[in-house]
C-alpha positions in Angstrom: -0.2 0.2 0.0 1.2 3.6 -0.8 2.6 5.7 2.3 -0.2 7.7 3.5 0.7 11.4 3.5 -0.1 13.2 6.6 0.3 17.2 6.4 0.4 19.1 9.6 -0.4 22.5 10.6 1.4 23.5 13.4 -0.7 26.2 14.6 0.6 29.4 16.9 4.1 29.8 16.3 4.6 31.5 19.6 3.4 28.2 21.2 4.2 24.8 21.9 3.0 23.7 18.3 6.8 23.8 16.8 8.1 22.0 19.6 5.6 19.1 19.5 6.1 19.2 15.7 9.9 18.8 16.4 9.4 16.3 19.5 7.2 14.1 17.2 10.2 14.2 14.1 12.2 12.2 17.0 10.7 9.1 15.8 9.7 7.1 12.5 6.1 7.0 10.9 5.0 4.3 8.6 3.9 7.3 6.9 5.1 10.6 5.1 4.7 13.4 7.5 5.1 16.8 6.2 4.8 19.8 8.5 4.4 23.7 7.3 6.2 26.3 8.4 9.1 28.7 8.6 12.5 26.8 8.7 14.2 29.6 10.6 11.5 29.6 13.5 11.9 25.4 13.6 15.4 25.5 13.1 15.6 28.2 16.0 13.2 26.0 18.9 15.0 23.0 17.8 18.5 25.1 19.1 16.4 26.3 22.0 15.3 22.8 22.9 18.7 20.9 22.2 17.1 18.8 19.4 19.4 17.9 16.8 16.7 17.5 14.0 17.5 17.5 10.6 15.1 20.0 8.5 14.5 18.8 4.8 12.6 21.1 2.6 9.7 19.1 1.2 7.1 19.7 -2.1 3.8 18.4 -2.3 5.2 17.3 -5.6 7.6 15.0 -4.4 6.9 11.2 -4.2 5.8 10.1 -0.4 8.5 8.9 1.6 9.0 7.5 5.0 9.4 9.7 7.5 12.6 9.1 9.3 13.5 9.3 13.1 15.4 12.5 13.6 14.2 14.4 10.5 11.6 17.2 9.9 9.9 17.4 6.6 9.2 20.9 6.0 7.0 22.6 3.3 8.6 25.9 3.6 6.9 29.2 4.4 7.9 32.3 6.1 6.3 34.2 9.0 5.1 37.4 8.8 7.1 38.9 11.5 9.9 37.5 13.2 8.3 34.9 16.5 9.5 35.5 19.8 8.4 32.1 21.8 5.9 32.5 24.5 5.1 35.9 23.1 1.7 36.4 20.9 1.9 38.8 17.7 -1.5 39.5 16.1 0.8 40.2 12.8 1.5 36.1 12.2 -2.1 35.6 12.2 -2.2 35.7 8.6 0.6 33.1 8.7 -1.2 30.5 10.9 -4.5 31.3 8.4 -2.1 30.7 5.5 -0.4 27.5 6.7 -4.2 26.0 7.5 -5.2 27.1 4.2 -2.5 25.2 2.5 -2.9 22.2 4.4 -6.8 22.1 3.9 -6.5 22.6 0.2 -3.5 19.7 -0.2 -6.1 17.4 1.1 -8.7 19.0 -1.3 -6.5 18.3 -4.0 -5.5 14.4 -3.3 -1.9 15.8 -2.3 -2.3 14.5 1.0 -4.6 11.9 2.7 -5.1 13.7 6.2 -4.4 17.0 8.1 -3.5 16.6 11.4 -4.0 20.3 13.4 -1.5 21.8 15.9 -2.9 24.4 18.7 -4.3 27.5 17.7 -4.6 30.7 19.5 -8.2 31.9 18.5 -7.9 35.5 19.9 -5.3 36.4 17.6 -6.8 34.6 14.6 -10.1 36.9 15.3 -7.6 39.7 13.7 -8.2 38.4 10.5 -11.3 36.3 11.2 -13.8 38.5 13.4 -16.0 35.5 14.0 -13.1 32.9 14.2 -14.7 30.4 17.0 -12.2 27.1 16.3 -10.4 24.7 13.9 -13.6 22.9 13.7 -16.0 25.5 12.0 -13.1 27.3 9.9 -12.3 23.9 8.0 -16.1 23.1 7.5 -16.9 26.5 5.9 -13.2 26.1 3.6 -14.6 22.5 2.7 -17.8 23.6 2.4 -19.3 20.7 4.7 -22.5 21.7 5.9 -22.6 20.3 9.3 -19.0 19.6 11.4 -19.1 16.9 14.3 -16.5 17.6 17.1 -15.3 14.1 18.7 -12.7 13.8 21.0 -11.4 10.6 21.7 -9.0 9.0 24.2 -8.6 5.2 25.4 -12.1 3.6 26.0 -13.8 6.9 25.5 -14.8 8.6 22.6 -17.2 11.8 23.0 -18.8 13.5 20.2 -21.0 16.9 20.5 -24.1 18.1 18.8 -23.2 21.9 19.8 -19.6 23.1 20.1 -18.3 26.7 20.6 -21.2 28.6 21.5 -22.2 30.2 24.6 -23.9 28.4 27.1 -27.5 30.6 26.8 -27.4 29.9 23.4 -27.3 26.1 23.5 -31.0 25.2 23.9 -32.2 27.0 20.9 -29.6 24.8 19.0 -31.0 21.3 20.6 -33.4 20.8 17.7 -34.7 17.5 15.8 -32.6 18.3 12.9 -29.2 19.1 14.7 -29.6 16.4 17.0 -30.4 14.0 14.0 -27.8 15.0 11.6 -25.0 14.9 14.1 -26.2 11.3 15.1 -26.0 10.1 11.8 -22.9 11.6 10.7 -21.6 10.3 14.0 -22.9 6.5 13.1 -21.7 6.8 9.7 -18.1 7.8 10.3 -17.6 5.1 13.6 -18.5 2.9 11.0 -16.8 3.9 7.6 -13.5 5.6 9.1 -12.8 3.7 12.4 -14.4 0.7 11.3 -16.9 0.0 14.1 -20.0 -2.4 12.9 -23.1 -1.4 14.3 -21.6 1.1 17.2 -23.2 1.5 20.3 -23.9 5.1 21.2 -25.2 6.8 24.0 -27.4 9.9 24.2 -27.0 12.1 26.8 -29.8 14.6 27.8 -29.6 18.2 28.2 -31.2 19.1 31.3 -30.3 17.6 34.5 -31.6 14.1 35.3 -32.4 14.3 31.4 -35.3 16.6 32.2 -36.8 14.0 34.8 -40.1 13.4 33.0 -40.5 17.2 32.1 -40.2 18.6 35.3 -36.6 20.1 34.6 -36.8 20.8 30.9 -38.9 19.7 27.7 -35.9 19.0 25.5 -35.7 15.5 25.9 -39.7 15.1 25.4 -40.1 17.2 22.7 -36.5 16.9 20.8 -34.3 14.1 21.7 -36.4 11.0 22.2 -38.4 11.4 18.7 -34.9 11.2 17.3 -33.5 8.3 18.8 -36.9 6.6 18.4 -36.8 7.5 14.5 -32.8 5.8 14.6 -33.8 3.0 16.8 -36.7 2.0 14.3 -33.6 2.2 11.5 -31.6 -0.3 13.4 -29.1 1.9 15.0 -27.4 0.7 18.4 -28.7 3.7 20.4 -29.4 4.3 23.9 -30.7 7.7 26.0 -31.3 10.2 26.7 -29.4 9.4 30.1 -28.6 11.9 32.9 -24.9 13.5 32.0 -23.8 13.1 35.4 -24.5 9.2 35.7 -24.0 8.5 32.1 -20.2 8.7 32.4 -19.8 5.6 34.4 -18.6 2.0 34.0 -22.1 0.4 34.1 -23.1 2.7 31.4 -19.6 2.8 29.1 -19.0 -0.7 29.1 -19.1 -1.8 25.7 -19.9 1.5 24.2 -18.3 3.1 21.2 -19.3 6.7 21.7 -21.2 9.2 23.9 -23.3 12.0 22.2 -23.0 15.0 24.2 -25.3 18.2 24.1 -22.7 20.7 24.6 -19.1 21.1 25.1 -18.5 21.4 28.7 -21.2 18.6 29.0 -18.7 15.6 27.8 -15.5 17.5 27.3 -14.4 18.1 31.0 -14.9 13.9 31.6 -13.0 13.0 28.7 -10.1 15.0 29.4 -10.1 14.3 33.1 -9.6 10.4 31.7 -6.9 11.5 28.8 -5.6 14.7 29.0 -2.7 14.4 27.2 -3.6 11.4 25.5 -6.4 12.1 24.0 -7.2 13.4 20.1 -9.7 15.4 18.7 -11.5 14.4 15.3 -13.7 16.0 13.0 -16.4 14.1 11.5 -18.5 15.3 8.6 -15.9 16.7 6.7 -14.8 15.6 3.0 -11.2 15.1 4.5 -9.7 13.2 7.5 -8.8 15.7 10.2 -7.3 14.9 13.3 -5.8 17.2 16.1 -4.5 17.7 19.5 -6.8 17.9 22.8 -4.9 21.2 24.1 -4.0 24.4 23.6 -1.1 26.5 22.6 0.7 26.6 26.2 2.8 29.6 26.1 4.5 29.2 28.8 5.5 25.7 27.9 7.2 26.9 24.7 10.8 26.3 24.3 10.9 25.1 27.5 11.1 21.4 26.5 8.3 20.7 28.8 5.6 20.2 26.1 4.3 16.9 26.0 4.0 15.7 22.3 2.5 12.4 22.9 -1.4 14.0 21.8 0.4 14.8 18.6 1.7 11.5 18.0 -1.7 9.9 19.0 -3.5 12.3 16.3 -0.8 11.3 13.7 -1.3 7.6 14.3 -4.8 8.2 14.5 -5.2 9.9 10.9 -3.0 7.3 9.5 -5.3 4.6 10.7 -8.2 6.2 9.1 -6.6 6.4 5.8 -5.8 2.9 5.9 -9.2 1.5 7.2 
């Protein structure tokens, strides 16, 4: 089989994105891993970290080659302005977006098989995209995907979200039959086709405390979530719910479960990150490209210190390779 080519967008240059790319380059992969960025940035960061890494200039027109330990394959693009480690600079916002666009287009144009993204600083990117809310929404717009689905995964737990980056006060209005049904359909489809899970078992959380307690604590479960569940169960989906979120994440429910569908960001992700922070990844479902990501932020205070943990990036790369090969 041809080596999968994974294109890597390191994210915010002043954060730990370059550090973890360099750390990952210390090991080999059964794939062609190409990062995008400024060669001077990576050379300077490698020197600061005391890493003996060879930086090899690459083009998307090159034939795929197995990534070697000690070599960072880099598609060169210059910073907008010199980067000071640990200090944000809005002048480099366009650089971050350009890197992400090049990587996304490479996947759309079949020059790469999957995209892996490093951490970005949303506050900086709003200088170029005023309504920027995150990778998930940005990539959906760039790839013209009607509904992206955010799913985080760690060993023994996958959590997908009906709503993603929005204020809590706006969540109930987005818990509609159409939204819940579409997200559930995408989750079921991609668990089957990207992850190779036959008839995946999915648990669905309620929106309200105690899953609404028969309407006493809210009616979204009765009026929205339960009708969708019954409809999809009638189609043969192996789904259970709505379950109270405070007891759903226990062994008796999670045993033999393939994914949990939570209604909003901070309902499901705190549990997953408690269980697997640093050993978890983010997967965007519903895109025409494969995209995985780290589960952490830019960690500006750790940049250049040698203390950044690259495990999430390595898992994201390995998962992207697995999905390509599935």
